[in-house]
C-alpha positions in Angstrom: 225.5 116.4 37.4 224.7 119.7 39.0 222.0 119.2 41.6 221.7 122.8 42.7 219.5 125.6 41.3 221.0 128.1 43.7 224.5 129.5 44.4 226.1 127.9 47.5 227.0 130.3 50.4 230.7 130.5 51.1 229.8 129.9 54.8 228.2 126.5 54.0 230.3 125.3 51.1 231.3 121.9 52.6 229.4 119.2 50.7 226.9 117.3 52.9 224.7 114.3 52.0 221.8 114.0 54.5 220.5 110.4 54.7 217.1 109.9 56.1 214.4 107.2 55.9 211.7 109.9 55.6 211.3 113.5 54.6 208.1 115.5 55.2 208.5 118.2 52.6 205.0 118.8 51.2 201.6 117.3 51.6 201.7 116.0 48.1 204.9 114.0 48.6 203.9 111.2 51.0 207.2 109.7 52.0 207.1 110.3 55.8 205.4 108.9 58.9 205.9 111.5 61.6 208.4 113.5 63.7 211.6 112.3 62.1 210.3 113.2 58.7 208.9 116.6 59.9 212.4 117.4 61.2 214.1 116.3 58.0 211.7 118.4 55.9 212.4 121.5 57.9 216.1 120.9 57.7 215.9 120.7 53.9 213.9 123.9 53.8 216.4 125.8 55.9 219.3 124.4 54.0 217.7 126.0 50.9 217.0 129.3 52.8 220.7 129.4 53.9 222.0 128.2 50.5 223.8 125.3 52.1 225.7 122.6 50.1 223.3 119.9 51.3 221.7 117.1 49.4 219.0 114.9 50.9 219.1 111.2 50.3 215.9 109.2 50.9 213.5 106.6 49.5 210.6 107.0 47.2 208.0 104.9 48.9 205.5 103.7 46.3 202.7 103.4 48.8 203.9 105.9 51.3 203.5 105.1 55.0 199.7 104.5 54.9 196.6 106.5 54.3 194.2 106.8 57.2 190.6 106.0 56.4 187.7 104.6 58.5 185.8 101.4 58.8 182.0 101.4 58.8 181.9 102.0 62.5 184.3 104.9 62.1 187.3 103.1 63.6 190.7 103.4 62.0 191.4 101.6 58.7 194.9 101.7 57.3 194.7 101.9 53.5 197.4 101.7 50.9 197.3 103.6 47.6 200.0 103.7 45.0 201.4 107.2 44.6 202.6 109.0 41.5 204.7 112.1 41.5 205.0 113.9 38.2 207.1 116.7 39.7 210.0 114.4 40.3 212.8 114.1 37.7 213.7 110.5 36.9 217.5 110.1 36.8 219.1 108.1 33.9 221.5 106.5 36.4 220.8 103.2 38.1 222.9 101.3 40.6 223.0 97.7 41.8 223.1 96.6 45.5 223.3 93.0 46.7 220.5 92.0 49.1 220.3 88.5 50.4 222.7 87.4 47.6 220.4 88.9 44.9 221.4 91.8 42.7 218.8 94.5 43.1 218.6 97.5 40.8 218.0 100.9 42.4 216.9 103.8 40.3 216.9 107.4 41.4 214.6 110.4 41.3 215.5 114.0 41.9 213.4 116.5 43.7 214.8 119.8 42.5 215.1 122.8 44.9 212.6 125.0 43.0 209.7 122.6 43.4 209.1 123.2 47.1 211.9 125.5 48.2 214.2 122.9 49.7 217.7 121.5 49.3 217.7 119.0 46.4 216.7 115.5 47.5 217.7 112.3 45.7 215.0 109.5 46.2 215.7 105.8 45.6 213.4 103.1 44.4 213.6 99.4 43.7 210.1 99.4 42.2 211.5 99.0 38.7 211.0 96.5 35.8 214.6 95.2 36.2 213.7 93.6 39.6 211.6 90.6 40.5 208.4 91.3 42.5 210.0 90.6 45.9 212.8 93.1 45.2 210.2 95.7 43.9 208.4 95.5 47.3 211.5 96.7 49.2 210.5 100.3 48.6 206.8 99.9 48.7 206.0 100.8 52.3 207.9 103.0 54.8 208.9 101.0 57.9 207.6 97.7 56.5 206.7 95.3 59.4 208.7 92.4 57.9 212.2 92.3 59.4 213.9 91.2 56.2 212.2 93.9 54.2 213.1 96.5 56.8 216.8 95.6 56.7 216.7 95.5 52.9 215.3 99.1 53.0 218.3 100.1 55.1 220.7 98.6 52.6 219.0 100.4 49.8 219.2 103.7 51.7 222.8 103.4 52.9 224.6 101.5 50.2 222.3 102.4 47.3 222.3 106.0 48.3 226.1 106.2 48.5 226.4 104.5 45.1 223.8 106.7 43.5 225.6 109.9 44.6 228.8 108.4 43.1 227.0 107.5 39.9 225.8 111.1 39.4 229.3 112.3 40.2 228.3 114.1 43.4 231.0 113.7 46.0 230.0 114.7 49.6 232.6 115.6 52.2 230.2 114.6 55.0 227.6 111.8 55.2 225.0 112.6 57.8 223.0 109.7 59.1 219.6 111.0 60.4 219.1 108.0 62.7 220.8 104.6 62.3 218.8 103.4 59.3 221.5 104.4 56.8 224.4 102.6 58.6 225.2 100.3 55.7 226.7 103.4 53.9 229.6 103.1 56.4 230.6 99.7 54.9 230.2 101.1 51.4 232.6 103.9 52.4 235.0 101.4 54.0 235.2 99.7 50.6 236.2 103.1 49.1 238.7 104.2 51.8 239.9 100.9 53.2 240.4 102.4 56.6 237.7 102.9 59.3 239.6 105.9 60.8 239.3 107.6 57.4 235.6 106.7 57.1 234.9 108.3 60.5 236.3 111.6 59.2 233.4 111.7 56.8 230.5 110.4 58.9 228.3 112.2 61.5 225.2 110.7 63.2 222.0 112.1 64.8 220.2 109.9 67.4 216.6 110.9 67.8 215.1 108.8 70.5 215.8 106.7 73.7 212.9 104.4 72.7 213.9 100.8 71.8 211.8 100.9 68.6 214.1 103.7 67.4 217.3 101.9 68.3 217.1 98.7 66.2 218.9 95.6 67.1 219.4 92.5 64.9 221.3 89.3 64.9 224.7 90.1 63.4 224.7 86.8 61.4 221.3 87.7 59.9 222.5 91.2 58.9 225.6 89.6 57.3 223.4 87.2 55.4 221.2 90.1 54.2 224.2 92.0 52.8 224.1 94.8 55.4 227.9 94.9 55.6 228.3 95.2 51.9 230.1 91.8 51.3 232.6 92.0 54.1 233.3 88.7 55.8 231.8 88.4 59.3 235.2 88.2 61.1 236.2 91.5 59.5 232.9 93.1 60.4 233.3 92.1 64.0 236.8 93.7 64.1 235.5 96.9 62.5 232.3 97.2 64.5 233.6 96.2 67.9 231.1 93.3 68.1 233.8 90.7 68.7 231.6 88.3 70.6 228.1 89.8 71.0 225.7 88.7 68.3 223.1 91.4 69.1 224.1 94.2 66.7 222.6 97.6 67.5 222.4 100.1 64.6 222.8 102.9 67.1 226.0 101.5 68.6 227.3 100.7 65.1 226.7 104.3 64.1 228.3 105.7 67.3 231.4 103.7 66.6 231.5 104.7 62.9 231.0 108.5 63.2 233.4 111.3 64.1 230.7 112.9 66.2 227.1 112.4 67.1 224.3 114.6 68.4 221.2 114.2 70.5 218.2 116.4 69.8 217.7 118.4 73.0 219.8 119.2 76.0 218.0 116.8 78.2 218.2 114.1 75.5 221.9 114.7 75.4 222.2 113.8 79.0 219.9 110.7 78.5 221.8 109.6 75.4 225.2 109.9 77.1 223.9 107.9 80.0 222.3 105.3 77.8 225.4 104.7 75.7 228.1 105.3 78.4 229.2 101.7 78.3 229.9 101.6 74.6 233.6 101.3 73.9 235.0 103.2 71.0 232.0 105.4 70.6 232.2 109.0 69.4 231.3 112.1 71.5 227.6 112.8 71.7 226.7 116.5 71.8 223.3 118.1 71.8 221.8 120.2 69.0 218.2 120.9 69.8 215.8 120.2 67.0 213.9 123.0 65.4 211.2 123.7 62.7 211.0 126.0 59.7 209.0 129.0 60.8 208.5 130.2 57.2 206.7 127.0 56.3 204.7 126.4 59.4 203.4 129.8 60.5 200.3 131.7 59.4 201.7 134.8 57.8 198.7 137.0 58.7 199.0 136.0 62.4 202.7 136.8 62.4 202.0 140.2 60.7 199.5 141.0 63.5 202.1 140.0 66.1 204.7 142.3 64.4 202.3 145.2 64.3 201.6 144.8 68.1 197.8 144.7 67.5 196.3 142.3 70.1 192.8 142.5 68.6 194.2 141.5 65.2 196.1 138.5 66.8 192.8 137.4 68.5 190.7 138.0 65.4 193.1 136.0 63.2 193.3 133.1 65.7 189.5 132.9 65.6 189.5 132.8 61.9 192.1 130.0 61.9 190.0 128.1 64.4 187.0 128.4 62.0 189.2 126.9 59.2 190.1 124.0 61.4 186.6 123.5 62.6 185.4 123.1 59.0 187.6 120.0 58.9 186.1 118.8 62.2 182.6 119.3 60.9 183.4 117.5 57.6 185.0 114.5 59.3 182.7 114.2 62.4 179.5 116.2 61.9 180.3 118.3 64.9 180.1 122.1 64.9 182.9 123.5 67.1 182.7 127.1 68.4 185.7 129.5 67.8 184.9 131.3 71.0 185.5 128.1 73.1 189.0 127.1 74.4 190.2 124.4 72.1 192.8 121.8 73.2 194.6 119.6 70.7 196.6 116.4 71.3 198.1 115.4 67.9 201.3 113.4 67.1 202.3 109.8 66.4 200.1 107.5 68.6 202.4 105.4 70.8 201.9 104.1 74.4 204.7 106.2 75.9 203.2 109.4 74.5 200.0 108.7 76.5 197.3 110.0 74.2 194.7 109.1 76.7 196.2 110.8 79.8 193.6 113.5 79.7 190.9 110.9 80.4 192.9 108.9 82.9 190.5 110.1 85.7 187.4 109.5 83.6 184.9 111.1 86.1 187.0 114.3 86.3 187.4 114.4 82.5 183.6 114.1 82.1 183.0 117.0 84.5 185.5 119.0 82.6 184.2 118.4 79.1 180.5 118.8 80.1 181.1 122.1 82.0 178.7 124.6 80.3 180.0 127.7 82.2 183.6 127.5 80.9 183.5 124.9 78.1 186.4 123.3 76.3 186.7 121.5 73.0 189.2 118.7 72.6 190.6 117.3 69.3 192.8 114.2 68.9 194.7 113.3 65.8 197.7 111.1 64.9 198.9 108.0 63.1 199.6 104.8 65.0 202.0 102.4 63.4 199.7 100.2 61.2 200.6 97.0 63.1 200.8 98.5 66.6 197.5 97.1 67.6 197.8 98.6 71.1 198.1 102.1 69.7 195.3 101.5 67.2 193.1 100.3 70.1 193.9 103.6 72.0 192.9 105.5 68.8 189.7 103.6 68.4 188.8 103.9 72.1 188.9 107.7 71.8 186.7 107.5 68.7 184.1 105.4 70.6 184.3 107.9 73.5 183.9 110.9 71.1 180.4 109.6 70.1 179.2 110.7 73.6 180.5 114.3 73.5 179.6 116.9 70.9 182.8 118.8 71.8 185.3 116.0 71.4 186.6 114.9 68.0 189.1 112.4 66.7 190.5 113.2 63.2 192.1 111.0 60.6 194.6 112.1 57.9 197.2 113.4 60.2 199.8 114.6 57.6 201.5 117.9 57.0 198.3 119.8 55.9 196.2 118.7 58.9 199.1 119.2 61.3 199.5 122.8 60.1 195.7 123.4 60.5 195.7 121.9 64.0 198.7 124.1 65.2 197.2 127.2 63.7 193.7 126.6 64.9 194.2 125.4 68.5 194.5 127.4 71.7 196.4 124.8 73.7 198.8 122.1 72.4 198.9 119.2 74.8 202.0 117.1 75.1 202.0 114.2 77.6 204.9 111.7 77.2 206.4 109.9 80.1 209.3 112.0 81.3 212.8 111.3 79.9 211.2 109.5 76.9 210.5 112.5 74.6 213.8 113.2 73.0 212.7 116.5 71.5 209.0 116.9 70.6 209.0 119.5 67.8 205.2 119.6 67.3 205.0 122.0 70.2 207.5 124.4 68.5 205.3 124.8 65.5 202.2 125.2 67.7 203.9 127.9 69.7 204.9 129.7 66.4 201.1 130.0 65.8 200.1 131.2 69.2 198.9 127.8 70.4 200.1 127.5 74.0 202.4 124.6 74.8 201.1 122.6 77.7 203.6 119.9 78.4 205.4 117.4 80.5 208.8 119.1 81.2 210.8 116.9 78.7 212.5 117.2 75.4 212.7 120.9 74.2 210.3 122.2 76.8 212.8 122.9 79.6 214.8 125.1 77.1 211.8 127.2 76.2 209.0 127.1 78.7 208.3 129.9 81.3 205.3 128.6 83.1 202.4 131.0 82.9 204.4 133.4 80.7 204.8 131.6 77.3 203.7 128.0 78.1 202.3 125.8 80.9 204.4 123.0 82.3 203.3 119.9 84.2 205.7 119.5 87.1 208.4 116.9 86.7 208.4 113.7 88.7 210.6 110.7 89.4 210.9 108.8 86.2 211.7 105.7 88.1 208.2 105.5 89.6 205.9 102.7 88.2 204.1 103.7 85.0 200.7 103.7 86.7 201.9 106.0 89.5 203.4 108.4 86.9 200.2 108.4 85.0 198.1 109.2 88.2 200.4 112.0 89.4 200.8 113.6 85.9 197.1 113.4 85.3 196.3 115.1 88.6 198.9 117.9 88.1 197.7 118.4 84.5 194.0 118.6 85.4 194.8 121.0 88.3 196.6 123.4 86.0 194.0 123.1 83.3 191.1 123.7 85.7 192.7 126.3 88.0 195.0 128.2 85.6 194.5 127.7 81.9 190.7 127.7 81.6 190.2 130.7 84.0 193.0 132.7 82.2 191.4 132.1 78.8 187.9 133.1 79.9 188.4 135.6 82.7 191.7 137.3 81.7 191.7 137.5 77.9 194.3 140.3 77.8 196.7 138.1 79.9 195.9 135.2 77.5 196.9 137.2 74.4 200.2 138.2 76.2 201.0 134.5 76.7 200.3 133.9 73.0 202.5 136.8 71.9 205.3 135.6 74.3 205.1 132.1 72.9 205.3 133.3 69.2 208.2 135.7 70.1 210.2 133.4 72.3 210.1 130.4 69.9 211.1 132.5 66.9 214.9 132.4 66.8 216.2 129.5 68.9 213.7 127.0 67.6 213.7 128.0 64.0 215.5 125.4 61.9 217.7 128.1 60.4 219.5 128.1 63.7 219.7 124.3 63.7 220.9 124.0 60.1 223.7 126.5 60.8 224.6 124.8 64.1 225.1 121.4 62.3 227.7 123.0 60.1 229.4 124.8 63.0 229.5 121.8 65.4 229.3 118.7 63.2 230.3 119.2 59.6 233.1 121.7 59.8 235.0 120.2 62.7 
């Protein structure tokens, strides 16, 4: 079966299958939760732009991640709605995987390249009449909170994905695991090659986070019972995986021992990852390939044209128009009328404790003085999706909503998906990024903000050290000792952040507008090449696939 509607470039002819639990490709295809999906979506767009021989392999989530709605008091309400996608092509091929000793049928759907301008993507579903209800629910919700369902999802992605490619007669040279979720494919390939050294020649791995939640660990006996190892006996699995005694099986360690090469997603993350996994015997080399995003998809074309024509007044005029477009959404959701002349700060990404969405209000009295200053006013917008059962993150989200009732220039938006993300990046003046240092592996939202002239104001972590020139194309909160207690880190980072905001960012915006537009232009220009996913997609071939 020919999956491609374009001619493959000679430079990128090696066949690659890119396995990812989520892909953020278009607002209408809700099979993603956040940064991992945004990255995968941009990779698929650039693979198409470069005519690469890449096929995405993912899962067609019947209910997506979840839809954000509100309770009567305006607090967050996770909502699940079944999705239908008439632009997908249902494949005639079906495969069977064994999960917890039950045969589960997996059917495939194809997203063709011409639909959204991406590499072709094969999506898998167990939500089919051949399966009982329990088996059908495996692909209902992305990152299902039930441990058994989560592992079943990984079996469907890894083993089901590899089998589906074989069923449609697509034979990849390289299997790329975007995070460790697809690890079961290694054991499917072992059944094909019969030699783990041969398997390694065909497998590469990207690790995306130092966070424990992104480096799953399960009891090896439980994984064996679930069918994670594709029917291999447990003694054999221990020999292959290096887990000869330890019962705590890490998917990340399993991937590092099964791949020919792995990569972290920024230079600083490369150092952290090599330090984290330094004690793993038999692991592959971990290099760093910094994440990037697809400029063609994310940028406002009129703003870029104004940049290219070197017309500062057009850049500022277009930015004000984009602010008005965003503020229509603010008014619709909150009833608040924001002013396009006022400095607008946005914090928007996945809500998680280590990302510190509330750092701006850590010193509450100082925050109130800042947000009630009538001489040099600011507007602040928060948006993002907490994990639906991360009650601590939901509480943070709801606390901000309750606070927002007291300030006409503070808004908390729901519906943080591709469309709103794009509006926020195009319509903001400052993009605030506040993770605890060393815990942000990459942080690509700041890249797409910078592409749209929203100034990155960030902790010096992830991609920021590779890009930021303080006061020239970004503003950077000074680094501190990451070994300090969390509360002390929060206090110091808040003080440094507020000092820069009050003494540099706000005065520059209001008192030195010409200097501000220079910073905007520098940001858009400096981010253009190194942090466009065309560079990243080509680098994967050069440093991972073709070696």
